[in-house]
Backbone as numpy.savetxt, mean C-alpha at the origin, in Angstrom:
# Nx Ny Nz CAx CAy CAz Cx Cy Cz
-10.34 -11.86 5.34 -9.86 -10.31 5.64 -8.73 -10.95 6.51
-8.37 -9.93 6.59 -6.78 -10.09 7.47 -6.59 -8.30 8.25
-6.12 -8.04 9.32 -5.56 -7.03 9.90 -4.20 -7.28 9.72
-3.27 -5.84 9.36 -1.98 -5.95 9.61 -1.79 -4.26 10.46
-0.70 -5.13 11.40 -0.25 -3.75 12.16 1.03 -3.10 11.93
1.42 -2.21 11.77 2.41 -1.20 11.20 3.30 -0.51 12.40
4.29 -0.16 12.59 4.28 1.19 13.62 5.17 2.01 12.50
4.78 3.72 13.23 5.57 4.30 12.28 6.67 4.61 11.93
6.59 4.90 10.62 7.38 5.00 9.63 8.51 3.58 9.13
7.74 2.89 9.68 7.97 1.58 8.82 6.98 1.11 7.77
7.47 0.66 6.38 7.26 0.70 5.40 7.34 -1.08 4.97
5.28 -0.90 4.42 5.73 -2.67 4.06 4.80 -2.66 2.79
6.02 -3.28 1.59 5.27 -2.91 0.24 7.07 -3.12 -0.02
6.92 -3.21 -1.31 6.35 -3.20 -3.00 5.58 -4.58 -3.18
3.51 -4.67 -3.60 4.01 -5.85 -3.82 2.64 -6.03 -5.06
2.45 -6.53 -5.76 1.04 -6.03 -6.61 0.75 -8.04 -6.94
-0.24 -8.12 -7.06 -1.79 -9.49 -7.41 -1.67 -9.42 -9.25
-1.71 -10.39 -9.30 -2.37 -11.19 -10.82 -3.61 -10.84 -10.58
-4.23 -11.52 -9.47 -5.85 -11.94 -9.61 -6.58 -11.22 -8.61
-6.03 -11.00 -7.65 -5.82 -10.25 -6.26 -6.73 -8.96 -6.60
-7.71 -8.58 -5.80 -8.35 -7.44 -5.51 -8.22 -7.28 -3.87
-7.32 -6.06 -3.36 -7.03 -5.74 -2.24 -7.93 -4.65 -1.91
-8.68 -4.31 -0.89 -9.55 -3.37 -0.21 -9.07 -3.19 1.31
-8.36 -1.91 1.16 -7.77 -1.69 2.46 -8.66 -0.78 2.70
-8.55 -0.72 4.59 -9.61 0.50 5.67 -8.59 0.45 6.53
-8.20 1.54 6.67 -7.33 1.74 8.39 -8.27 2.07 9.61
-8.21 1.03 10.23 -9.21 0.52 11.43 -7.98 1.28 12.47
-6.89 1.91 12.33 -6.78 2.40 14.02 -5.18 3.48 13.26
-5.10 4.71 13.73 -4.24 5.23 12.80 -4.33 5.86 11.59
-2.78 6.22 10.76 -3.19 6.30 9.15 -1.75 5.71 9.11
-1.75 6.07 7.36 -0.82 5.08 6.88 -0.86 6.18 5.29
0.28 5.89 4.73 0.63 6.74 3.71 0.65 5.57 2.63
-0.60 5.25 1.38 -0.21 4.04 0.61 0.19 5.04 -0.67
0.85 4.07 -1.58 1.86 4.20 -2.53 0.96 3.48 -3.68
0.44 3.90 -4.65 0.51 2.83 -6.27 1.14 3.07 -7.11
0.96 2.32 -7.89 2.05 2.53 -9.30 0.71 0.90 -10.18
0.37 2.28 -11.16 -0.53 0.82 -12.05 0.78 0.02 -13.15
0.84 -0.88 -13.12 1.85 -1.98 -13.64 1.10 -2.19 -15.33
-0.28 -2.03 -15.52 -1.06 -2.62 -16.52 -0.37 -1.64 -17.95
-0.26 -0.35 -17.34 0.06 0.41 -18.52 1.07 0.29 -18.80
0.79 0.95 -20.51 2.47 1.29 -21.17 3.69 1.78 -19.74
4.74 1.21 -20.03 5.98 1.58 -19.26 6.34 3.29 -19.14
6.14 3.83 -20.04 6.05 5.04 -19.99 4.74 5.98 -19.44
3.97 5.19 -19.06 2.61 5.92 -18.47 3.26 5.54 -16.53
4.13 4.82 -16.75 4.13 4.35 -14.66 4.32 5.33 -13.82
3.47 6.09 -13.30 3.03 7.20 -12.12 2.72 6.49 -10.86
3.62 6.80 -9.83 2.85 6.23 -8.51 2.50 7.61 -8.01
0.93 7.11 -7.64 -0.05 8.08 -6.96 0.51 7.68 -5.20
0.17 8.95 -4.39 -0.27 8.49 -3.24 -1.39 8.87 -2.13
-1.86 7.98 -1.71 -3.03 8.26 -0.83 -3.09 8.11 0.73
-3.83 8.92 1.53 -3.68 8.87 2.71 -4.91 8.44 3.28
-4.44 7.01 3.94 -6.12 7.00 4.78 -5.99 7.16 6.27
-6.77 7.64 7.00 -6.38 8.34 8.63 -8.04 7.46 8.66
-7.78 6.69 10.14 -9.27 6.69 10.99 -9.95 7.82 11.35
-9.36 9.05 11.43 -9.55 9.71 12.29 -10.40 10.47 11.24
-10.38 10.30 9.66 -11.03 11.39 9.05 -12.51 10.11 8.63
-12.47 9.48 9.42 -13.89 7.94 9.00 -13.18 7.21 7.81
-14.29 5.93 8.20 -13.88 5.21 7.10 -13.75 5.13 5.61
-12.77 4.80 5.11 -12.20 4.83 4.32 -12.35 3.27 3.32
-12.58 3.03 2.09 -11.77 1.80 1.72 -11.41 2.41 -0.22
-9.97 1.76 0.35 -8.88 2.09 -1.23 -8.88 0.42 -1.54
-9.62 0.43 -2.80 -9.72 -0.71 -3.56 -8.11 -0.54 -4.76
-7.54 -1.94 -4.05 -6.98 -2.18 -5.19 -6.55 -3.14 -6.27
-6.71 -3.12 -7.37 -6.97 -4.33 -8.91 -5.70 -4.80 -9.00
-5.99 -5.78 -9.56 -4.78 -6.23 -9.74 -3.72 -5.67 -10.54
-2.80 -5.94 -10.49 -1.85 -5.35 -11.56 -1.09 -4.00 -11.18
-1.55 -3.74 -9.63 -0.81 -2.73 -9.11 -0.18 -2.21 -8.01
1.12 -2.67 -8.29 1.82 -2.30 -7.13 1.79 -1.68 -6.01
1.72 -1.83 -4.99 1.24 -1.43 -3.37 2.38 -1.58 -2.50
2.14 -0.79 -1.86 2.52 -0.81 -0.04 2.55 0.41 0.40
2.71 0.69 1.81 2.06 1.80 2.58 3.14 2.07 3.62
3.23 3.26 4.50 4.83 3.52 5.64 3.31 4.14 6.75
3.13 3.81 7.81 2.85 4.17 8.62 3.07 5.55 9.33
2.23 6.37 9.70 2.25 7.46 9.69 2.32 7.76 11.00
2.91 9.19 12.06 3.30 9.31 13.08 1.48 9.66 13.67
0.85 8.90 15.06 -0.20 9.67 15.79 -0.42 8.95 16.61
-1.15 9.79 17.15 -1.31 9.26 18.74 -1.57 8.11 18.96
-2.27 7.38 18.54 -2.32 5.85 18.84 -1.40 4.63 18.69
-0.03 5.25 18.21 1.14 4.53 17.91 1.29 3.37 16.46
1.11 2.00 16.49 0.75 1.34 15.43 -0.60 1.34 14.52
-0.41 1.73 13.56 -1.49 1.61 12.33 -1.97 0.00 12.37
-3.36 0.49 12.21 -3.54 -1.15 12.10 -4.83 -0.87 10.39
-4.31 -1.47 9.33 -4.84 -1.68 8.06 -5.47 -3.53 7.76
-6.73 -3.07 7.42 -7.62 -4.15 7.60 -8.12 -4.35 6.10
-7.80 -5.87 5.45 -7.52 -5.53 4.37 -8.77 -6.83 3.66
-9.88 -6.37 2.91 -11.11 -7.30 2.97 -10.72 -7.98 1.11
-9.73 -8.84 1.24 -9.32 -9.58 0.04 -10.28 -10.22 -0.73
-10.10 -9.94 -1.99 -11.41 -11.18 -2.54 -11.32 -12.39 -3.03
-10.12 -13.16 -2.68 -9.55 -14.64 -2.44 -8.82 -15.00 -0.84
-8.89 -15.97 -0.61 -7.73 -16.07 0.13 -6.00 -16.47 -0.08
-5.31 -15.63 0.92 -3.83 -15.74 0.53 -3.32 -17.44 0.51
-2.36 -16.75 -0.92 -1.72 -18.26 -1.30 -0.15 -17.95 -1.19
-0.07 -16.55 -1.84 1.43 -16.32 -2.46 1.54 -16.43 -3.50
0.70 -17.21 -4.22 0.97 -18.16 -5.21 0.52 -16.73 -6.56
0.22 -15.94 -6.13 -0.28 -14.89 -7.11 0.34 -13.33 -7.19
1.48 -13.01 -6.18 1.91 -11.82 -6.10 3.33 -12.31 -6.28
3.55 -10.98 -6.59 5.51 -10.49 -6.68 5.91 -9.57 -5.57
6.76 -9.47 -4.99 7.39 -8.54 -3.98 9.06 -7.64 -4.38
8.75 -6.71 -4.18 9.91 -5.44 -4.31 10.51 -5.36 -2.68
11.68 -5.23 -2.66 11.90 -4.13 -1.20 11.34 -3.14 -1.26
11.12 -2.16 -0.20 10.23 -1.15 0.23 10.73 -0.01 -0.45
12.33 0.11 -0.92 13.61 1.40 -1.40 13.29 0.91 -2.45
13.16 -0.16 -3.38 13.85 -0.45 -4.59 12.79 0.11 -5.70
11.88 0.35 -4.93 10.47 0.99 -6.06 9.57 0.01 -6.45
8.35 0.22 -7.04 8.20 -0.59 -7.97 8.14 -1.41 -8.89
8.98 -0.93 -9.61 9.67 -1.37 -10.59 11.49 -0.62 -10.78
12.48 -0.57 -11.37 13.25 -0.42 -11.68 13.14 1.24 -12.60
12.29 1.65 -13.57 12.17 2.81 -14.15 11.25 3.77 -12.90
10.40 3.47 -12.12 9.82 4.28 -11.54 10.39 4.47 -9.89
11.26 4.94 -9.70 11.82 5.51 -8.33 10.43 6.39 -7.63
10.81 5.44 -7.07 9.85 6.50 -5.17 10.55 5.96 -3.98
10.87 6.87 -3.01 11.41 7.32 -1.41 10.65 7.54 -0.64
10.64 5.97 -0.32 9.20 6.64 1.11 9.78 7.72 2.41
11.44 7.88 2.07 11.41 8.78 2.89 11.06 10.37 2.66
11.15 10.38 1.60 10.92 11.30 0.68 9.65 11.94 0.19
8.80 10.87 0.59 7.45 11.36 0.63 6.52 12.50 0.79
5.29 12.94 0.11 4.53 13.94 0.58 4.37 13.38 2.17
3.69 12.70 3.00 3.55 12.99 3.86 4.41 12.21 4.90
5.26 11.37 4.40 6.27 11.08 5.34 7.22 11.42 5.93
């Protein structure tokens, strides 16, 4: 388990795991999480947006292997957002791949964090 802090407007992502399961819980503030399932055929790739907000109560977002994901901290009264990850294995970096936050999870699925629903 670890906690990652993010200031409003800052994006952390994209990345995906080949084996690890991530379980996100926002314990302070709120974040917009974007997800793209890379395990389905390429023509079916879509980006799903989920808002996790600690003021709405605890919620666990489970992200299975093969799902590219990232988040952007949203503006709120607490300043930084804190995301706790209850991951399924100790982090080694050997089972993930990363892309820049404005590159999209893959070239054919563009996603603009600045134009997101809640950002």
